[in-house]
N, C-alpha and C positions, 0 to 999 in steps of 0.2 A: 284682340287684334282687329283693326278696322279694315275696310275693304281696300284702302289705299296702301296699306302696309303689305309688303311682300314677304314671303317665307324665305328665311335664309337658306342659301344653298349649302350642301354638305361641304364641310371644310371652312365655311365662313365663320369667323370668330364672333359674329353677332354685333348688335348695335352697341356703341360706346367703347368698342375695343379697336384700337388702331390696327389696320391690316399691314403686315410687313410687305413692303414693295418688292423685296427680293424673292418672296415666296411665289412659286409658279402657280399658274391657274390649274384647277383640277382638270384632269384628263377625262374627256368624254369619249369612252370607247364605243365604237360602232362595229357591230358584228360584221364579219366579212361575208359577203354574199357568195354562195357556192351553188350556182345553177346546175353544175354538172351532177351534183348529188341528186337533185330532184329529177333530172332527166334519166339518170341511171335507175332510180327507184321506179319511175313510171314505166321504163322499158321492162324491168324485171316483173312488175305486176302484170303487164300486158302478156308477157310470155307465160307466166304461171297460169293466168286466166285461160289462155289458149290451150295450154296443156291439159288443165282440169276439164275444160269443155270437151276437148277431143277425146280424153279418156272416158268421160261419162257417156258420150254418145257412140263409143266404139263397141260394137257387139262382141268383138273378139275377146274382150276382158271377161265376159260372161258374169256380170255382176249379180245375176240371180243365183248362180252357183256359189258365188262368194258369200252372199247373205245366208245361204242355206247352211254352209259349213263353218261360218264364223264362230258360232257357239255350239258346235257339234260336241257331243260328249267325248269322242275320241280325241279331238283337238284339245279340249280342256284337260283331259288326262295327260296328254303329251306335254302341255305347258307345265303341269305340276312336276312331271319327271325332269323336265329341263331345269326347273328351279331347284329341284333336289340335287341334280348333278352340279349345278353352279355353286350352291351353298357348300356342299360337302367337299368339292374339289378346292374351293377357295379356302376353306378351313384348313385343309392339309397344306395348301400352298403358303398361307400366311405363317402357320406354325413352323413348318420346315424351312421356309425362306428366312424367317428371323433367326433360326438356329444356324443356318448356313452363313448368314451375314456376320453373326457373332464369331463363327469359326474362322471366317476369312480375316477378321480383324484381331484374332487371338494371337498372342505371342508364341503359341505352340506351333512349330513348323509342320507337325503331322496333321493337325486340324486344318491349318491353312491349305495344305496340299490336297487333302481329301475334299474340302469344299471346292477348290479350284477345279479338280477333276470332274466333280459332279456337274458344275456349271458348264464345263467344256463339253460334256457329253449331251446334256439335255438342251442346251442352247444351240448346239451344233447340228442337231438332227431334227427333221420336220416332225411336228406333232402328229401328223397323219400317219407317218411311218411308225412312230412310237405306239400309237393306238392299235395299229395292225399287229405289232409285236405282242402287245398285251392281250389281244384277242387270241393269239396262238399260245399264250402262256400255259393253259391246261394241257397242251400237247407236249410241252417241254417237261413239266413237273406234274406228276399225278398226285403227289403227296409231299408236304413240307414237314420235316421232322427236325427238331432241335434236341440234341443230346448225343451221348456217346453210343456206339453200336452195341456195346456189351452191358450197358446200364439202362436205367429207366429214362424214358423220354420226358424232357422238360416241357416240350410243346409239340403238338401234332395237329396238322391241318390237312384235311382232305380237300384238295382243290376241286375235284370232280363234283363234290356236293355243294359247292358255293353257287350263288347266283352270279355266274361268271361274268356275263356281259355287263351288267350294271356295276358290279364291284370293280372290275378291271377298268371300266370307263372312268370311274371316280379316281382310281389309283393313277391311271395314265395321265389324266388331265391335271391332277394335283401335283404329281411329281414334275411334270413339265413346267407348270406355272411357278413352282417353288424356285426354279432357277432364275426366273425374272424377278420374283419378289425379293430374292436375296440381294440383287443389285439395287433394288429400290430402297430396301431397308439399310443397306450399306451406305448409300448416298445420304439418307436421312441421318444416320449416325455421324457421318463425316461432317455434316452441316453444323453440328453442335460444337461450340468453341472449345479449344483445348483447355482453356481456363477452368471449365466445368469439371473436367476430369482431374485436373491438378487440385482443385478445391476438394473434391471427393477423396483423393488420395491423402490430402493433408488431414482430413477428418478420420483417417484410418480405415476407409472403406476398401474392400478388395476389388479386383478388376471386374469380376462377375456382378458384385453388388453395385458397383458404379454404373454398369450397363443397365441393370434393372431399375435402379432408383433415380438415376440422374440423367443418363444419356437418352435412353429410349423414350421416356415421357416427353422430352423436349424435341426429339426427332419426329414425333408424330405429325407435327405441322408440315413437314416436308414429305412424309410417307403417305399421308391420307390421300392427297389429290391423285397421284399416279396409281395408288391402289384401287381407287374408285374406277379409274379407266381400265385397269386390269380386270376388275369384276365385270364390267360391261363387256369387255372383250371375251372373258370366259363364257358369258351367257351365249354369245354367238359361236364360240368355238365348240360348244356342245353339239352343234349340228354335224361335227365330224365323227361322232361316235358310231356312225354307220359303218366305219371301218372295222368294228370289232367282230361281228355286227351287232348293233343295238338299234331296234326300230321302235322303241316305246317313247322316244323323246318327241318334241314338237315337230321337227322336220321329218322324222321317221314316220309319224302318224300321217302327216300330209302326203308323204310319198306313197304310203300304202293306199290311201284313198284315191289319189289320181292315177295309181297303177291299175285301178279297177274301172274308174269312170273315164279315163283318158282325157281329163281336163286339168292339165298341170298349171295353167296360168292362174285361174281363180284360187286354187289351193296354195300356190306359192304366195299370192297376195294375202291370203288368210294367215299364213305363217309369218310373213313380214309384218302384218298388223300386230300380231301378238308379241313378236320380238320388240317392236317399237313401243308397245304399251308397257312391257316389263322394263325396258331400258329407260323409259321416261320416269318410272317410279324410282329406279335406282339412281338416276341423275338428281332427283329431288333429295333423296337421302344423302347423296354425296355432297350436295350444296350445304346442307345443315351441318354435316360432320366437319367440313372445311371451315365453316364459320365458327364452330365450337372450338376447334383446335387452334384457330388463328386469333383468338381473343388476346388483346394486349399487344399484338404485333403492330397495328396501326390504329390511329384515332381520327375519325372523320367528324369535323365540327358540324353541328346542326345550323340551320338558317338563323335562328335566334342568337346562337353563340357567335356566328360570324358578324351579325349586326352589332352585338355588344362590343366585339373587338374593334370594329370600325369606329363606333362612338368613342371608345376609350382613346383610340389614336387621334381622333379629332380634338378631344379635350387636351391631350398632351401637346399637340401642335399649337393650340390656342394659348397655352401657358408659355 
C-alpha cells in the first residue's frame, strides 16, 4: 500500500466493489461526558482524606494502644474461638435448614406444619433472647435421658458436665440461623423449573431422590450467594454470645482487656480490624464459589471474539 492510499474504514466493501447508496454511513459513537461523576469522586476522595488525616492525628484514638494489642495472644485466641463458633453454627444451620426446606415442600402435612412452627418460633424471637435462654438451659435441665423409666436408658447426658457456654452458644446460633437458611434453600429449590421434577418422575425417581439428585444441585446457583452473606452475618453475630455468658470470643476478649485498662476505643478498633480481615477472606471465598456454581449461566465474549464477530458481519454486509 502506497502512502497515497488510504486504509478502508470498517464497513467499507473495499476497492472494486460498488457501495450501496442506500446503506447508511457507519455510526461514530461519542462517549457521553459525565462531569458530575468526576466531581462526586473528587469530593468523596477529599472527604475520605480529611477523615483519615483527622483520625491519624487525633490522640483520642490511642493508636499506640491499638498497635500494642492488635496481635496480642488473647485477641488471637479470641479470633480462633470466633471462627470456631461461626463454622460450627453454620454447619448446623446449613444441615438443619436444608432439612427444614425439604420438609416445607414435602407433600406430608405433618412435616410441613412442623417446619412452619419451627420457622415461626426462631424467626419471630430475637437471637439475643434465644442466647440468654440457652445460657439458662442448665438451670432448666440437669440431665437429659432418653428411655422409659422402668427400662434401660437409650441415651443419657449430664448437662452440668458439658462445656456449657461454648456448646450452647453453637446450638443457639445454629438453630436460629437454620430458620433463615431454610427459606434460602426453599427459594433455591423453587427456582428450579418444574420440568426438571417432571423429567425425574418420568425416569422413575422418588420425590426424595429427585430432591437429592436433580433439584438441589441445580438450586445451588441461587443458594450460594445469600448463604455467603449469612456466613458473614454469623461471624458478626457471634459477638452476642456474651448473653450466655461467653467471654472467650473475639469481642469478649477485647472487652475483658479494656475492662482492665479502661481504654475501650483502641480495643474496639482492634476487634473491628480482625472482623474486617476475616470477613474479607470469606468474601473472596464466596466470590469463587459463586463463579463455580454459575458456570454455563452466561457467556461473556472476549475482545478477540467480539472483533471476529464484527469482521464476520462486515463480510456478510459486503456480500
